[in-house]
C-alpha positions, 0 to 999 in steps of 0.5 A: 499499499502506498499513501498520499496523506495531505498536509493542507486542509481541504485536500483528500487522501489517496491510497494505492495498491499493486497486486501480483501473483504467480500466474503459473496455474491457469486462472482464466475462465471461458469468458476471460481466458487471459487474466492478468497476474498484476493489477492496481487499485487507487482510492480517494478519500471521501472526506479531506484529511482522512487517515489511510487504513493501517491494514487491509484484509483481502480474500484470495484468490483474486481474479482480474481481467482487463476487459471491462465486461469481465472485471472481477475482483475481491478487493474491498474498498477501504472504509471512507474511500472510493475507487478512482476509475 
């Protein structure tokens, strides 16, 4: 996890995650055979000056595909943040 915590009032906090796994075993499915073994997530706080989470629990396995219609993952959104598209 990487975080950008503002020092000035009125600015929001950003946190980013890079997920990667060994793609030795097939993780693809018929609708998305070419799943990427690496992906990122960036979140913005809903309120200014929000403290980033100290930890984040993620259930494995994760599944991610670059195709929008095939976008699947089990990465939770931290409380007080929203995903930056």
